[in-house]
N, C-alpha and C positions, 0 to 999 in steps of 0.2 A: 504493500500500500504506500509506504513512505517513498519507495523507489519510483512508483508511478507518479506520485505527486511531484517529486523532484523533476522528473522528465517533462511533465506537463508545464511546470513553472519555467523550466529551462527553455522550452520551446514556445514560451509565451502563449500557452493555451489555457493557463490557469493562473490566477492572481490572488494574493493574500487579501482576505476580507476580515482580518483580525485573528486573534488567537484561536486556532483550530477551525477557522472558516475559510473557504475558498470560493472564488467566483471566476466565471469565464468572461466577465466584462472588464475591459482594460481601463476605461475612462472613470476616474473618481468623480464623485459628486462635488460641484462647486456651488456654494450658496451665494446668492445676491445679498450683499451686506448694506446696500444703499438705504433700504427702508428703516434701518436701525442706527445708522451712523450718527445722526444728529443728536438723538436722545442719549446714546452712549457717551458721546463727547461731553454733553451737558452734565451728566451724572459724574463722570470722572473728574471734571473741573471742580464740582461742588463737594464730592465725597471721594477724594483720591485714594483712600485706604479701604474703601468698601468693596467687598467681594460680591459681585452680582453677575447675573447672566440675563441676556435680553434677546428676544426674537419676535418676529411678527408673522402673522399669516400671509402678509403681503409678499414675504420672501418665497412663498410656495405657490404664488398665483399662476405660474405656468403649468402647474400640475393638477389643478382643480378640474373636475368635470363640469361643475356649475360654479362659476365665480360667485363668491358671497357679496352681498350688498355692502358689507362693512368689513374692513380689515381690523384685526385686533392685535395689539402689541402686549407681550408678557414680559414682566421683569421679576426675577427671582432673587431674593436677598434674605439675609438673616431676619427672622420675624421681629426681632427687637428694633430693627431699623425701618420697618415698613411704614410706620406712621410718619416718620421724618421724611421719607421718600414721597409719601402722599402729599404732605404739606408743601414740600418744595416744588413738586411738579404741578400741583394745583396753582401755586403762585405764578408758575410759568405758563399758565393757561392750557394745561393738558386736562383731559377728562379722565379722572383716575377712579378706579374701583379697587378697594382694599379687600383682597381675598373674598370676593363675592360668592354667595351661594347660588344655586341654580335659579331660584325664584328671583333674587336680586338682579342677576344677569339678564334674565328674560324681560324684566321690567324696564331696564334702563339702557343696556348696551346698544341696542339697535337704534335708539333715539339720539345718540351722541355721535359726534364726528371723531373718528380715529380714537376709540377708547383704549385705555391702557389698564391692564389688570396686574396688580401686585400680588405675588404669591410667596409663601415661605420657601426658602432655599432648601433643596434636597441634595445631599452629598452625591458627588459624581466623580469618577476617575477620568471622565472624558475631558481631554485637554481643551483649553479655550485660550484664545488670543485676544487681548484687549476687550474682554467681556463679551466677545462675539460667541454665539451659541452654534455648535456644530449640528449638522442634520441628524445625527444619531440621537442626540438629546431632544431635538425638536419633535421627532416622530413619536417618542415616548410621551413627552409633555402634551402633544396634540391629542394622543389617545386618552390621556387623563382628562383633558379639557372637554373632549367629546362626551365623556361620562359625567363630568362635574357640572357643566353648564350647557350641555347640548350645543356646543359650538358648531359642530357639523354632524351629519348622520354617519352611521357605520359604512354605508355604501360609498359615500364621498371619501371617507378616510381610506377605504380599500383602494379606491381609484387613485388617490394621491400617492399612497405607498407603492402601488403597482407601477405607476408612471415613473417613479423614482428608481425603484430597485431593478426594474427590467431594462433600464437604460444607463444606469450609473452604478458604480461600485461604492458601497458604504462599509463601515466597520461594524460588522455584526456582533463581534465580541463586546465592543464598547457599548453598543446599544442595549444588549441583553444584560450587561452588568448594571447599567443604569435602571433598566426595567426591573431588575431584581431589587434595587434600592427602593423603587417606588411600589414594590410588591405586586407587580403585574407581569413578571417575566413569562409565566406560562401562557397568559393571554396573548402577549405579543408574539411569542414563539409559534403558537397555534395559528395565529392570524397569518404569519408569513408562510407557514406550511400550506395553509388554505390558498393563499395567492399563488404559490408555486404549482399547486395541483391544477388550478384554473388555467394557468398559462403553460 
């Protein structure tokens, strides 16, 4: 088995997709960082020592089957700093929701322009650069938000994931490690198996 993998990798027929995972797709996924650049810069200037991650559904707009009427930005930080983040961003005219429940999200998010949701930080071994969030974390977070606030339906989620993993290589090991931290590893793994069976 190891010899076969070695030969496949040597002949560029197989590529690493993280610890113990392989893919026949050469091209790695590249995320559009433009939708989050402005707010990340603003937060780094105000809170230079704060560890946070940020991503937006707008970064995935090329992969939706049905484009949403509203893009949502998510910021994850230590729960003790979320109130300070809310106050600062509100002062800077952003529409902020502090860890909203499903009912709160349904009432307000669609009515506001470019809403931002603040969530408590979940530990992750996924590397990040300048607080930019990698696709592996985004896909897990998006799954959680699908359940928490019905951000999108399951069919739309499957479409997004399918469009990404059938065309680009991602780090499966990193993604599943983070899914484990969020206690949804089996759900994510089963979903990917389901997608592979369909295609």
